[in-house]
N, C-alpha and C positions, 0 to 999 in steps of 0.2 A: 504493499499500500504506500509506504513512504518512498520506496524506490520509484514507483510510478509517478510520484509527485515531482520528480526531477525534471520531467519533460512536460508537465502539465502547466497551464497558465496559472498565474499567481492566485486568481480568484477561484480556481477550481481545485486547489490543493486541499488535502485533508487537514482540518484543524484538530486540536486536542479534544474539543467538545464534540466534534462530529465522530471521532474515533471512539470516544467514551460511549456515546449514544449507540453506535453500532455494536459495541461489545455487550452492552446491557440488553439491547433488543434482539440481536441475532444470535448471541452466544450465552445469554442468561448469566452474564458475569456480574452477579449481584454482590460478590464479596470484595469488589474493588471500588475505589473512590476516584472522583475526578482529579484531585491533586496528584494521586499516584500516576494516573495516565498522563497528566500534563508534564510531570517531571521526566517520565520515561520517553515521551515523544520528543521533548526538547533535546535530551542527550542523544537519543538514537538518530534523530535527524542530522545532528552534527557529524556523527560517525559515518552515516551513509554518504553525506556530501564529501567528506574527506576521502572515503574509499573510491568515490566516483571521480575524484580529481577536481571537484567543484569548489569545495571549501578550503580554507588555509590549513596547512599542516601544523601540528603542535610544534612550537619552536620557542627558543629563548635567546636572549641577547647577552653574551658574556660581558661582565664588567671588568674593566682594567683601570686600576688606580695607581697613579704615579706616586713615588715617595714624597711626602710633604706637600702634596697638591690639594688633597681633599680631606674633609672631616665631616662627620655627621653630628649634628647638635640638636638637642631637644630638651624640653622641660616636661616634668611629670609631677603629678600631685602625690604628696606623701602625707599621711596623717600620723602625728606623733602626740605624745603626752608632754606638754611643756608647762612647767610649774603646776603640775597637777590637773591641767585642763587639756582636753583634746583640741589640737591645733592643726590646721592644714598649712603645710609648707610646700616649697617647690624644689624639686631635685633637678639641678642642671647636669646634663650629661654630654660630654664631648668624646667622640671616638674617632681615632685616626683610621681612615679607610684602608690604608696600605698595610699597616702593622697590626691594627686591631687594638692598640693600646687605648684605654678609656680612663677618663678622669671625671669624678663626680663631686658636686658641692651642693649643699642645701642653702636656700635663700628664703627670706620671709615673703618675697614677692617675685614675680617673673617679668618685671618691667625692663626698660632699656638698660638701666644701670646694672641690674643683675645679669643681663645678657652679656654686656661688655665685660663686667668684672669676672664672670665665669670663664670667658675666653682668656683673659689675662692670667687667671689662676691656673687654668689648664696648661697654657704654654709655659708657665713658670714651673709647674710640676713635671712636665714632659722634658724640660731641660736637664733634669736630674736622672738618677738611676731608677729605672722602672721596677716596681715591686712585683710585678707578675711577668717578668721577662722569660720565665720558663714555660709559660702557658702556650699551648699550640691550638690554633683555631682549626675548625673542621675544614678539610680539603687543603690545608696549607702544608707546605713542605718544610717550613722553618718555624721557629718559635717567635713569639711576639717580640722578645728582646732582640733577636737577630734581625728581624725586619725593622725594628725601631732604630737600631744602630745605623741603618742606611738612611732612615727618614729624619733622624734627629738633627743633623747639620743643616737641613733645609728649612727648619721651623723658624718663625720670626722671633727675634730677641729684642726688638725695640720696645721701649716703655710707652704704653698707650694710656691716655687719661680716660678713665671709665666714667667719671662723673658728668653731670649736666649742669651748665651754668644757668642761674636765674638772676634777675635784677629786681627784687621786691623793694618796696618802700616801707620804711619803719613808721608804724602808726603811732597815735598819741599814747598808746599803752606800752610803747617800747617793744613792739613785736613785729616780726615779719611773717608773712604767710607763704609757704612753699607747699605745693600739692595739697592744698586744703588743710594743712597743719600749721599751727602758729608756734613760733619759736621766739623766746625772749632774747633781746640784745641789750647792751648798755644804753641807758636813756639819753646819753649825749648824742646818739644817732637819730633821735626822733625827727621825723620830717625828711630825712635823707634817704637816698636810694643806694642800697648796698648790692654788692655782688655776692651771691651764695652758690657754692658748689655742692650739689647733691650727689652723694654716693649711695650705695645700696644700704649701708649701715650707719652713716652719719652725715651731718650737714656741716660744711666748713664755710665760715664767714670771715674772710680776711679784711679787717677794717684798716684801710690805709697801709702804712708800713709797719703796723704793730704785729702782735702774735696772731695766730690763726685759731680762734676759738672753734671748738667742735661741740656738737650736740648730737646725741643719739636720735636718729630720725625714725619716724613711724611709717610702717608700710601701708597703712590705711588712714583715711581721714578720721580725726578724733578730737577730743577736747584740747584746749590750748595748753602748751607745755611751758612751765616756768613763769606763769603770769604773776603769781604772788610775789616772787622775789623782786622782780624789777619794778612792779607797780608801787611798792613801798618807797622805793627810791624816787619814783616819779612824782610823789606828792610834794607840793611846794612847802617850803619852810614857814612855820607860823610867825606872824609879825609880833614883835614885843608889845605893841600897843593893843593887840587883840585881847579881849577879855571875855570870860564866860563866867556867869554868876558872880561878877564883881571882882574876879581875880584873873591873873595872867594865864595864858595857855601854857601847858607843860612844854618844855623844850623838846624838839624832835630828837629821836635817837640818831646817833652818828652812823651813817651808812658805811657798811664795810666795803672795801674796794672789791671790784669784780675779780673772780677767780681767773687765772690764765686760761683755763679750759672750762667752758660752760655750755 
């Protein structure tokens, strides 16, 4: 029946529904279902076409990877217990296509910063001695370490900046907002526009030629960070002539100097 369909016009060929109806009506095949017939007809029709030289033969394209030329990169979700709470993190995985050497690292997010920093970390690790150099991949004639010895000199060694620059303006509360998260800065920068370098784990704010304060960054939008500390310093000093209940206001506490890292 299916062989006869090779020479039949398209609209006159047997469909899976028509074959099922003929089996039920003419052969009393009540113990079969239409999905069974549909799957069999689909596979059998391909075999018949290949045998007749009409359909494509089963084939594959061999892959050839040059040393140091290609790598496979991907993120995967990983669920862990962090501080007693179930947390979803992201596993960065880089695998060299030639040697099969792989490097993994867990990040709190899978954004651009994590993507870049994962590459830098992987190339830094690959520049050393591989831990699994004795492993042999399927169908490979040499071990991972032997292939990596050929690929390692071709890997990049240049330092690459993984952070992303932002230019937020300091609001009246002495805070800047980066990726929907607020971070406190010294109040002397209120009203000024600063440059902030966002990494996957911290935020770097270099004010002028001074030190480079760092703050742990948040992977998702949340409440303001460090608002209490800098807002106390932002309050204006009380005037000696100001009185309350007939007496002078108490003198403000002396503000501590900002820490070199905040």
